[in-house]
Residue, then its C-alpha position, 0 to 999 in steps of 0.5 A: m901409820t906409825q910414828y916412831l920416835d927418835f929412840e925407836k929408830s932401830l925398831a922403825e928400821i925393823e918394822g919398816k922391812a917386815e912391811e917392805l916384804r909384805a909389799l913385795a909379796r903383794e905386788n908379786d903372787e908368787m913371793d912367799v916372805e911371810k918367814e922372813a917377815a915373821a922372823l922380823d916381827k919376832k925381832a921388833a917385838g923384843m926390840l920394843v919390850s926392850l926399849y920400854k923395859s926401862l924408860t928414862p924420864w926424858r923419853k917418858c917425855q916423849v912417849a908422853r907427848h906422841p901426837g897419835r896418843p889417845h886425848c881428851k876429845d877420845y876418851i870423851e867419845a870413847l868412854f862417857t855417853e850422853y855427852t852434853p857440851l857445854a862453852g862458854d866462860r859466860n864473860f870473855a869468849d870460848d876456849p876451845a883448848v877446854m872442853g867439857g860438859l854432861a856425860r855418864i859413866d856406866g850410867k851415872p851422870v857426871m861432870v866431864i872436862g879436859h884439855e884438848k890438844g887436836d890431832d892433826t894440824k887444823s885442829r892443832i891450831e884450833r885448840n891451841f894444842g891443848m894450852a887454855r887461856p883464861e876462859g878456859y878455866r873460867k869454863a871449868i870453873r862454870l862447869m865445877e861449880l854447875a857438878n857441885r850445885f846438883g851433886i854431881p863428880v867432876i871427871t878432869l883429863v889432863d893433857t896440856p904443856g901449859a896454860y897459854p903464856g900469850k900477851g892476851a891471855e895474861e892482859r885477861g888475867q891468866s894467873e888469876a884464873i888458873a889460881r881460882s880454878t885451883e881453889k874451885c878444885l879445893e872447894l868442891g863437895v863432890p868428887l873430883i877424879s883428875v887423870i894425866i893421859g899425856e902432859g901435866g904441865s905446870g899450874g896449866a894442869v894443877a888447875f884442874a888435878t887437885a882433885n881427890q885422886v889423881a891416875m896417871l897414864e904409865h907414860s905419862v908426866y906431871s910436871v912444874i915446868s916442862p924439861e926444856g924450859c927447866a935446863s934453860i933457866l937452870w943450864k941456860d941450855a934447852e939441850k940439858m932436858r935430859e938431865a932436867a927430866e931426872a931431876l924434876r922427878l915428874t914420872a907416874k912411879e917418882l910421883k906416886e912414891l911422893g903422894v902427888c899421884d893415887r894411881i898409875i894405870a898400865e898402858p899397853l906395850g909401846g904406849a898407849h898411841r899403839d893399842r889405844t883402845t886397851a888404853i883407852e879402856a884402862v882409864g875407864n876401868a879406873i875412873k869407875d874404880m876411883l868414883a866408887d871409892f867416893e859413894n855414899q860419902t858426905p861433902d864435908v868428908i870428900r873435901q876432908k880427904r881433899r885436904t889431908k892428901y895435899l897437906n900429906i904431898g910429898s912427906k912419904g918421899l922425904a921421909a924415905 
């Protein structure tokens, strides 16, 4: 069953009417409603194009958070073979919000790491809605070190509203763990490819996405703070999240102009949640293309390219 966002209410009504007509026809063989239903389908298709033609930043945030979007687990299952999960930070515990392990893509060995939000109430609670604790980032560091030791590229799939700010997480050194993970990203002598598949929130995302190349799905977002959090701080009113989303410049298009994002991956019309298979395939093709850019490059060259990328961030946008 399709879950509609608040700006898709009119679309929901039309698609709902078409489905109601077809449901009536299934109950009564003598009814012929296909012509009317097809007309509604055509109207809905035109409305979908119109709605997604120029989404505002806030609407892109809503699409990026859609519960039906493919999550890290879906991408791993569809794109990678011989996936062997690795768990725990060898210090405190395993963090279910971060999954990762050795795998192959297109026959080539890689280390894949990502945030997992979960896809139903039980798994979302278990995964803490994709908000990692310190042990999640320390697990990621352990996996990146392992990849670096054996010369295996690292692929990260980012989808988090931010690192978990709970009392226990802070007591165990949340900010230090995020900083260490970001530092480890910069130290790697192997290619680090990151894809923002939904939300890229604050330092919790940066800790995985300080990469040689950062790709973003068309309707994903990447920002220093959520629009609601920004609005609460600047205007003392979380309801000003629309204005905050505009000011944050968090869309893929804006971040590509600033040099934060290197590649935008097109989504199916209506967002990745409407055609999960096509969206996952597009991400897989982008990952393979980006990995090919680093073939036969030495660790020093890979590190230098990553360093240059981050020193240059923002210069293009500022010059414009």
